[in-house]
C-alpha positions as CSV (number, residue, x, y, z in Angstrom):
1,E,-54.6,-39.7,-42.4
2,E,-56.0,-39.8,-46.1
3,K,-53.5,-42.2,-47.7
4,K,-54.0,-44.3,-44.8
5,Q,-57.9,-44.4,-45.4
6,E,-57.2,-44.8,-49.1
7,I,-55.1,-47.9,-47.8
8,Y,-57.6,-48.8,-45.2
9,D,-60.3,-48.6,-47.9
10,F,-58.6,-51.2,-50.4
11,F,-57.7,-53.4,-48.1
12,E,-61.2,-54.3,-46.5
13,M,-62.4,-53.8,-50.6
14,A,-60.0,-57.0,-50.9
15,K,-61.2,-58.5,-48.0
16,A,-65.1,-58.7,-48.5
17,Y,-63.5,-59.9,-52.4
18,A,-61.9,-62.4,-50.8
19,S,-65.0,-64.1,-49.0
20,T,-66.7,-64.7,-52.0
21,T,-66.3,-67.3,-54.1
22,K,-64.6,-67.0,-57.1
23,N,-67.3,-65.2,-59.6
24,E,-67.7,-63.3,-63.1
25,N,-66.7,-60.1,-61.6
26,F,-62.8,-61.1,-61.5
27,D,-60.6,-58.7,-60.7
28,V,-57.0,-58.9,-60.9
29,R,-55.9,-56.7,-58.4
30,L,-58.2,-58.1,-55.7
31,E,-57.5,-61.5,-56.9
32,A,-54.5,-60.8,-55.8
33,M,-54.6,-60.3,-52.6
34,R,-57.3,-63.3,-52.1
35,D,-53.9,-65.4,-50.2
36,C,-53.7,-62.7,-47.6
37,F,-56.5,-63.3,-46.2
38,E,-57.0,-67.2,-46.6
39,N,-53.8,-68.8,-46.4
40,E,-50.5,-68.1,-45.7
41,K,-49.6,-65.1,-48.2
42,R,-47.3,-62.4,-46.4
43,V,-48.1,-58.7,-46.6
44,Y,-44.5,-56.7,-46.2
45,I,-44.9,-53.3,-44.5
46,H,-42.3,-50.9,-45.0
47,A,-42.2,-48.9,-41.4
48,D,-39.9,-47.5,-38.9
49,E,-41.2,-45.0,-37.1
50,L,-43.0,-45.6,-33.5
51,Q,-46.5,-44.4,-34.8
52,Q,-46.2,-46.5,-38.3
53,L,-45.4,-49.0,-36.4
54,T,-48.4,-48.7,-33.6
55,D,-50.5,-48.3,-36.7
56,I,-49.8,-51.4,-39.0
57,I,-50.2,-53.4,-35.2
58,D,-53.7,-52.1,-35.7
59,F,-53.9,-51.9,-38.7
60,A,-53.5,-55.8,-39.0
61,A,-56.1,-56.7,-36.5
62,N,-58.5,-55.1,-37.6
63,L,-58.9,-56.0,-41.0
64,G,-57.8,-60.0,-40.1
65,I,-54.3,-60.1,-42.0
66,K,-52.9,-63.5,-41.2
67,Y,-49.3,-62.3,-41.9
68,P,-48.0,-58.7,-41.4
69,V,-44.4,-58.7,-41.5
70,I,-42.6,-55.1,-40.5
71,V,-39.7,-54.3,-43.0
72,G,-37.3,-51.5,-41.6
73,G,-38.4,-51.7,-37.4
74,Y,-36.1,-49.0,-36.6
75,D,-38.3,-48.1,-33.6
76,S,-39.8,-51.8,-32.6
77,Y,-37.9,-52.2,-29.7
78,L,-39.9,-49.3,-28.2
79,I,-43.3,-51.9,-28.3
80,T,-42.0,-55.2,-28.2
81,R,-45.1,-56.7,-25.9
82,R,-47.5,-55.4,-28.7
83,L,-45.5,-56.9,-32.0
84,S,-44.7,-59.9,-29.6
85,D,-48.3,-60.9,-28.6
86,A,-49.4,-59.8,-32.2
87,K,-46.8,-61.9,-33.6
88,I,-45.8,-59.7,-36.3
89,P,-42.3,-60.0,-37.0
90,V,-39.4,-57.5,-38.0
91,M,-37.3,-58.2,-40.9
92,L,-34.3,-55.4,-39.7
93,T,-33.1,-53.6,-42.8
94,R,-29.2,-52.2,-43.0
95,T,-27.9,-52.8,-38.5
96,H,-24.8,-51.7,-40.3
97,S,-26.1,-48.0,-40.5
98,L,-26.5,-44.7,-38.2
99,P,-28.8,-43.9,-36.4
100,E,-31.8,-42.2,-37.6
101,N,-32.0,-39.6,-34.5
102,E,-29.8,-37.0,-33.1
103,E,-30.8,-38.3,-29.6
104,D,-30.3,-42.3,-30.3
105,A,-27.6,-43.8,-29.3
106,V,-24.5,-44.7,-31.8
107,D,-25.1,-48.4,-31.3
108,H,-28.6,-48.3,-32.0
109,A,-28.9,-50.5,-34.9
110,Y,-26.3,-52.8,-33.7
111,R,-28.2,-53.4,-30.4
112,L,-31.7,-53.8,-32.3
113,P,-31.5,-57.6,-32.9
114,F,-30.6,-58.0,-29.0
115,L,-33.2,-55.8,-27.6
116,L,-36.0,-57.3,-30.6
117,K,-35.2,-60.8,-29.1
118,E,-35.1,-59.6,-25.4
119,G,-38.9,-58.7,-26.2
120,N,-39.5,-62.0,-27.6
121,V,-40.1,-60.6,-31.2
122,K,-39.3,-62.9,-34.3
123,F,-36.7,-60.8,-36.1
124,C,-34.7,-61.6,-39.2
125,L,-31.6,-59.3,-40.2
126,Q,-31.3,-58.6,-43.6
127,N,-29.5,-55.7,-46.2
128,E,-32.6,-54.4,-48.5
129,G,-31.6,-51.2,-50.4
130,D,-28.8,-50.3,-52.7
131,M,-26.7,-52.6,-53.7
132,E,-28.1,-55.4,-51.8
133,A,-27.2,-58.6,-54.2
134,M,-23.6,-57.0,-53.7
135,N,-24.0,-57.1,-49.8
136,A,-25.3,-60.6,-49.7
137,R,-21.8,-61.3,-48.8
138,N,-22.2,-59.1,-45.9
139,L,-24.9,-60.7,-43.6
140,P,-22.1,-62.7,-41.8
141,F,-20.5,-59.2,-40.6
142,L,-24.3,-58.4,-39.5
143,A,-24.8,-61.8,-37.6
144,G,-21.2,-61.2,-36.1
145,T,-22.0,-57.5,-34.9
146,A,-25.3,-58.9,-33.5
147,M,-23.4,-61.2,-31.3
148,A,-21.1,-58.5,-30.6
149,Y,-24.4,-56.4,-29.1
150,G,-25.7,-59.6,-26.8
151,L,-27.0,-62.3,-29.3
152,S,-25.7,-65.5,-29.2
153,E,-24.1,-67.3,-31.7
154,E,-27.0,-69.8,-32.4
155,D,-29.5,-66.6,-32.6
156,A,-27.3,-64.6,-34.6
157,V,-26.9,-67.1,-37.1
158,S,-30.9,-68.4,-37.1
159,A,-31.3,-65.0,-37.9
160,I,-29.9,-64.4,-40.8
161,S,-31.3,-68.1,-42.0
162,L,-33.7,-70.3,-40.4
163,W,-36.0,-66.9,-38.9
164,S,-35.8,-65.6,-42.2
165,C,-37.3,-68.4,-44.1
166,Q,-39.9,-68.8,-41.5
167,I,-40.7,-64.8,-41.7
168,L,-41.0,-65.4,-45.3
169,G,-43.0,-68.9,-45.4
170,I,-40.2,-71.0,-46.4
171,A,-38.7,-72.7,-43.5
172,K,-40.3,-75.9,-44.6
173,R,-37.5,-76.3,-47.4
174,Y,-34.8,-74.2,-46.2
175,G,-33.5,-72.6,-43.9
176,S,-31.7,-75.2,-41.9
177,V,-29.8,-78.5,-42.5
178,E,-32.0,-81.1,-42.1
179,K,-33.0,-84.3,-44.0
180,G,-35.8,-83.3,-46.4
181,K,-34.7,-79.5,-46.6
182,S,-33.3,-78.3,-50.4
183,A,-29.5,-77.1,-49.2
184,T,-26.7,-75.4,-51.5
185,L,-23.0,-76.0,-49.9
186,F,-20.2,-73.8,-50.9
187,V,-16.9,-75.0,-49.5
188,S,-14.0,-72.7,-49.8
């Protein structure tokens, strides 16, 4: 609770700072937070457990954070309605991993994308963690696994392309093949 209050205090201070016009009391830490309240800067919060996830929903609502993003979201399938209503997306990490809890189904991580899709939660698949640059080549396998466990082919591809860009706030230029968007194509 003490650490949580520390975070709340900092964000409240940043929000108050953002509500003022640029002044002589320039604070580089608080200035970096200004766009989280004024524009489209995302606030990425790493969380997996149910209590953490519900705290994030309340935190974002109480502070008026426009674009909170959950990174991880292991238990997010338990509160899809709340996440959907709050419009908080989830960047799923390491969907090719073992269950975190003994009582979880062995295929929990594989089914999670489908469960979020069913719950109308915006999500994407990503490979954060050890050797992530090298493991970027495995993104198609993550999408394929999500398909095998319920996602449509279109949704699985979107989960590693368009939806990722929408969550990052860069979908106007990237994430799909459309006129006017930046594209890099590889043929092998």
